[in-house]
ZANU-16567 format. One line per 2 residues: their letters; for each residue x negated, y, z of C-alpha. Coordinates in pm, whole numbers. Each point is the difference from the previous one (the first is absolute). Last residue first. Example, Ala and Ser with C-alpha at 12.3 -4.5 7.8 and 13.67 -1.06 7.14 Angstrom:
// residues 2
SA) -1367:-106:714 ~ 137:-344:66
***
This chain:
// residues 461
GQ) -4461:8855:-16197 ~ -51:298:196
QN) 360:-90:135 ~ -51:-342:53
PF) -335:72:157 ~ 219:257:234
KF) 269:-275:103 ~ -217:-172:234
GI) -8:282:218 ~ 378:18:37
YT) -39:-353:143 ~ -271:36:202
GG) 167:302:145 ~ 280:-228:72
SI) -209:-263:116 ~ -171:261:200
GM) 326:144:182 ~ 96:-316:109
LG) -355:-87:202 ~ 51:340:168
LL) 347:-68:95 ~ -147:-369:147
TS) -316:272:200 ~ 284:202:99
DF) 196:-279:203 ~ 327:-53:-89
EP) 262:108:222 ~ 303:-196:-42
MT) 349:79:-48 ~ 181:-84:275
LL) 287:-282:90 ~ -281:-230:129
NY) 111:-343:-177 ~ 169:176:-307
VS) -172:325:-95 ~ -358:-206:104
WS) 70:-264:-249 ~ 115:262:-250
FI) -324:148:74 ~ -209:-271:-25
VI) 126:-146:-321 ~ -21:344:-185
LV) -333:56:101 ~ -131:-363:-113
IT) 221:73:-350 ~ -167:331:-50
WT) -370:-99:82 ~ 89:-301:-261
FI) 133:261:-301 ~ -300:226:106
QF) -265:-292:-61 ~ 196:-126:-269
RH) 8:364:-206 ~ -408:-28:124
FS) -78:-370:-133 ~ 166:93:-367
VG) 212:-193:-232 ~ -87:85:-343
ED) -164:253:-160 ~ 233:268:-97
DS) 113:-14:395 ~ 162:-355:140
LI) 143:-25:340 ~ 295:195:-11
DS) 96:-128:-369 ~ -40:-415:119
IF) 182:26:228 ~ 287:212:-141
NK) 19:-184:-351 ~ -175:68:-302
SV) 45:364:-43 ~ -116:146:-334
LP) -367:210:94 ~ 53:372:-173
NA) -88:108:-305 ~ -322:235:40
SE) -293:-314:-43 ~ 176:-103:-347
TQ) 24:373:-111 ~ -344:61:107
KQ) -110:-300:-228 ~ 172:135:-312
IQ) -183:348:60 ~ -301:-170:41
ES) 29:-225:-326 ~ 159:309:-206
TQ) -321:255:111 ~ -226:-272:-105
LI) 152:-22:-339 ~ -1:373:-19
VE) -356:32:85 ~ -96:-272:-249
KN) 186:214:-252 ~ -189:346:122
AA) -302:-202:-39 ~ 105:-88:-354
LK) 100:347:-113 ~ -352:138:151
AQ) -169:-247:-272 ~ 236:117:-265
KI) -80:341:93 ~ -397:-20:41
GL) 10:-193:-355 ~ 212:240:-206
EA) -224:268:148 ~ -289:-147:-129
KL) 154:-54:-318 ~ 134:349:-49
EE) -367:125:80 ~ -102:-268:-269
IN) 252:166:-230 ~ -84:332:10
TP) -40:95:-349 ~ 377:-154:-44
AP) 24:-303:-250 ~ 143:147:-317
TA) 241:-148:27 ~ 116:-77:338
AI) -49:-299:204 ~ -156:193:269
NS) 237:221:25 ~ 254:-249:34
LL) -159:-226:224 ~ -65:311:216
TN) 382:119:26 ~ 73:-388:68
IE) -268:38:314 ~ 138:319:119
SQ) 356:-148:14 ~ -91:-271:160
LS) -151:205:276 ~ 272:192:62
QS) 195:-362:42 ~ -277:-71:214
EV) -2:292:238 ~ 418:12:15
ET) -80:-415:96 ~ -255:91:291
SN) 184:260:120 ~ 294:-241:34
KK) -158:-235:142 ~ -167:183:238
GE) 319:186:131 ~ 127:-428:17
LT) -327:-45:259 ~ 94:279:206
KQ) 362:-77:-13 ~ -69:-348:144
KN) -239:109:244 ~ 253:261:153
EQ) 322:-278:-41 ~ -265:-223:219
DS) -126:286:226 ~ 395:48:101
RK) 71:-377:48 ~ -268:-20:249
SA) 81:319:170 ~ 376:-101:34
DL) -112:-365:81 ~ -258:198:258
VA) 289:203:135 ~ 203:-273:65
SG) -230:-227:158 ~ -102:256:250
IA) 373:110:64 ~ 89:-401:82
TS) -299:-38:210 ~ 80:299:215
AS) 379:-96:31 ~ -179:-400:112
IG) -231:240:236 ~ 316:220:144
IL) 210:-273:64 ~ -249:-173:178
AL) -150:313:209 ~ 350:98:82
VS) 74:-408:152 ~ -318:29:198
TN) 104:372:166 ~ 304:-157:113
LT) 351:45:-92 ~ 299:-17:207
SD) 322:-192:118 ~ 273:54:215
KM) 322:-196:86 ~ -221:-316:111
VL) 119:-270:-203 ~ 134:134:-336
WI) -228:303:4 ~ -249:-260:-8
FV) 116:-177:-267 ~ 111:375:-184
YS) -390:64:57 ~ -128:-334:-149
II) 204:16:-329 ~ -115:387:-53
VV) -396:-131:65 ~ 30:-327:-199
FF) 189:147:-343 ~ -234:326:-17
WL) -301:-251:84 ~ 94:-209:-279
AM) 121:302:-269 ~ -369:120:71
QT) -145:-293:-64 ~ 202:-40:-307
RA) -153:348:-120 ~ -363:-94:16
LS) 11:-317:-144 ~ 199:123:-290
YP) 198:-254:-203 ~ -104:-49:-377
KR) 192:226:-308 ~ 258:-200:-154
NP) 24:-117:-293 ~ 262:26:-248
QG) 244:-261:-64 ~ -54:-279:-314
KD) 28:-268:228 ~ -352:-60:-5
NL) -94:338:39 ~ 9:308:-160
SK) -302:246:-29 ~ 74:382:48
PQ) -123:17:340 ~ 150:238:204
PG) -166:373:60 ~ -185:62:350
TD) 75:-71:398 ~ -113:-365:93
RI) 369:-180:141 ~ 154:3:341
ID) 249:306:-90 ~ -35:-84:-437
SK) 369:-155:-29 ~ 203:-355:-20
KA) -165:-203:208 ~ -32:266:253
VA) 356:61:14 ~ 70:-318:28
WF) -270:-64:300 ~ 134:301:137
VG) 353:-132:8 ~ -107:-304:162
IA) -148:200:267 ~ 286:191:60
IL) 218:-254:24 ~ -208:-224:224
FI) -11:319:181 ~ 337:33:70
FV) 50:-312:47 ~ -276:-52:274
FV) 133:340:194 ~ 406:-79:-43
KF) -117:-362:192 ~ -214:201:230
WF) 331:235:71 ~ 221:-267:71
QN) -214:-252:222 ~ -137:324:214
IV) -354:-80:129 ~ -115:-74:329
TL) 304:-13:226 ~ -78:-104:328
DA) 210:-269:146 ~ 10:62:399
QI) -100:-132:326 ~ 67:66:382
TS) -167:-259:235 ~ -171:302:175
EI) -306:129:278 ~ -55:334:-37
PS) -337:37:-166 ~ -344:51:187
EK) -98:334:131 ~ -177:274:-122
EF) 302:196:-121 ~ 311:-177:63
GV) 175:-275:-102 ~ 247:-81:-309
TI) 136:-362:-102 ~ 83:-118:-350
PV) -113:-386:-119 ~ 13:-26:-394
NR) 207:-209:-240 ~ -102:48:-368
EW) 196:87:-294 ~ 6:21:-380
RR) -322:-180:34 ~ -381:50:-119
PG) -214:-215:231 ~ -116:138:314
RS) -99:339:85 ~ 72:258:-241
LI) 288:185:142 ~ -129:-9:382
TT) -372:80:-118 ~ 149:298:-180
WA) 146:133:234 ~ -214:-19:248
DK) -245:207:-197 ~ 215:283:-90
NE) 112:19:358 ~ -129:307:89
PI) -10:174:-291 ~ 366:-83:-64
RK) 262:-280:-64 ~ 324:61:136
LD) 221:-278:161 ~ 185:288:259
FQ) -19:-162:349 ~ 322:-2:220
LT) -73:-104:355 ~ 313:-157:207
ST) 33:-35:370 ~ 342:51:-31
TI) 68:253:189 ~ -317:156:-11
DL) 58:47:-368 ~ -380:66:-109
TP) -128:147:-302 ~ -362:-150:-155
HL) -362:148:-119 ~ -65:-169:-277
GN) -399:104:-34 ~ -126:-344:30
VA) 105:-330:-148 ~ -178:-228:201
NG) -21:-337:-172 ~ 103:-348:204
DI) 261:-80:-289 ~ 152:381:54
YL) -62:154:321 ~ 138:347:75
IL) -234:208:217 ~ 132:208:337
KS) -181:242:144 ~ 175:312:-203
LD) 328:-112:182 ~ -233:192:310
NN) 251:-72:287 ~ -293:80:295
HK) -164:-383:-138 ~ 88:-171:340
KL) 349:118:-54 ~ 72:-109:-355
GK) -39:-344:104 ~ 268:8:278
EL) 216:207:-234 ~ -58:-353:-242
NK) 112:-242:218 ~ 113:-219:-285
VT) -146:142:-295 ~ 293:41:-321
IK) -193:77:-353 ~ 224:194:-258
IT) -157:-17:-372 ~ 42:271:-258
QF) -82:-53:-339 ~ -297:139:-231
IE) -159:-342:-11 ~ 190:-287:-15
FK) 232:-201:259 ~ 179:-303:29
VK) 175:-144:360 ~ 163:-368:-30
DQ) 277:20:300 ~ 103:313:-59
ST) -34:339:123 ~ 97:336:-252
EN) -57:359:70 ~ -301:-13:-279
VT) -124:-312:207 ~ -4:-66:291
IG) -235:-180:250 ~ 44:-220:318
TV) -148:-64:374 ~ -367:122:5
SL) -113:-55:295 ~ -176:225:289
VS) -4:-184:381 ~ 139:219:277
DA) 324:-248:114 ~ -196:-250:-92
KA) -265:105:302 ~ 261:55:205
AA) 113:-342:-11 ~ -320:-179:36
AA) -53:226:311 ~ 325:-132:110
AA) -98:-349:-101 ~ -327:22:196
AA) 157:155:298 ~ 274:-305:-5
TE) -343:-228:-33 ~ -166:169:326
KE) 319:-31:180 ~ 54:-328:-61
AK) -359:-118:47 ~ 12:127:320
TQ) 333:-164:106 ~ -155:-315:-89
TK) -342:73:219 ~ 207:36:330
AK) 208:-295:-11 ~ -318:-193:-97
AP) -190:116:332 ~ 313:-88:192
AK) 22:-346:-124 ~ -351:-49:81
GQ) -27:-5:350 ~ 279:-297:96
TP) -299:-253:-159 ~ -245:114:147
TA) 79:0:350 ~ -129:245:200
PA) 299:222:-51 ~ 242:-201:139
TA) -210:-39:311 ~ 193:219:267
PA) 362:-37:-164 ~ -66:-406:62
LA) -176:45:400 ~ 410:-18:100
KA) 122:-301:-199 ~ -342:-161:79
GA) 46:25:375 ~ 335:-164:1
TE) -96:-306:-176 ~ -304:-48:226
EA) 252:73:295 ~ 235:-311:-146
TA) -241:-236:-89 ~ -175:50:367
KY) 360:-47:204 ~ 56:-284:-237
TV) -335:-177:96 ~ 86:105:365
TV) 333:-152:9 ~ -142:-323:-187
IS) -282:-85:245 ~ 259:92:294
CI) 243:-275:-138 ~ -309:-255:-53
VL) -114:39:389 ~ 364:-27:97
LF) 59:-338:-187 ~ -301:-136:166
SV) 38:120:338 ~ 357:-201:-32
SV) -203:-299:-159 ~ -245:-13:324
SK) 329:38:225 ~ 183:-356:-128
AV) -397:-163:22 ~ 5:96:345
RQ) 335:-91:59 ~ -5:-360:-163
VM) -331:-66:166 ~ 182:78:370
M) 248:-251:-112
***
């Protein structure tokens, strides 16, 4: 019994100890949890993970502010940037704008008023740009309510070269699409996407121009074939051709050269005027016309002088022949008298003297007959040389003289063709009559002088 009681007491004690341990452990755990909760606010900033959240929120706010500020600045800048937004030609605005020189165009510029304030509202500082070329001297008028600049497209000394570049650039076409903008002096042109079709040459008037000049050239050639307008001076040949028609005088190289330069210059002048609405002659053109005219005049003077010399020489020979014939007739009469006296019966006492005189007169008569014969041959040759040459064909005529095809004629003809080709190319592609070098003009003058100079031997012959 005693043992059972002791065992029972030990079991109860063991249970009490276990309960005490559980109770103490629970309290300790509860106190530790409560302490951790109390310490949490103070220790939170030291935790790395918890410390990043507030910093991140602060960075995002600054970025948003910077973005908003940048957007506001860009908007303000956009409100002050100049840009070309439209173009009107002769009060007509359309999708496909066309314009030409000596018309009026209006250009709309965004923020123009602000741009002008920066330049003291000085409109003279505004420059029109066409196809990247500054067209100076066109001072615009301003419509401030519509931010529109009006330009009268004129060709004046300040922009003459610019217009020449604009209208001659690229292949020759009726119209050409070009960008248009404006800008202030010493500044870059204002940004623009505006383009318009520049009318380089009016199709209708160009066709009229071509038609008229083709007719004029055709009429001139027809007249030249039937008249002496570009033929040598002097009388017509008296002979007939193979068709039984009268032969014609040959074509004149000098007159042909003068006619060629006349048509080249006048056609070039009108063509440039059709494009530029303005055209002028330069010193090179005057020099070329002067050289060709001088060559023609010199040739005509020498030809007239040659004919005059030939006529005078022929008259001299004919006079010599006539006087010799008269003298011969007188001598023949005297000889007949002497023969009668010598044959008389009775014979004269001075018969020997009469026979001597008869011999002298007969010798003189024979000499006169020889002179008459030689003079007649000279007259025949002179008559043949005085006869004008007969026309063969155009090329042969202008390259040939009395002795056939000559190099000095070929030289002047070749240089004339070369200069005409250069002249025409410059007019068509550069819209200007070329300024030939003085050396080249001198060469042309020498060629003309050589042509005239070679006429002197012919004259003397």
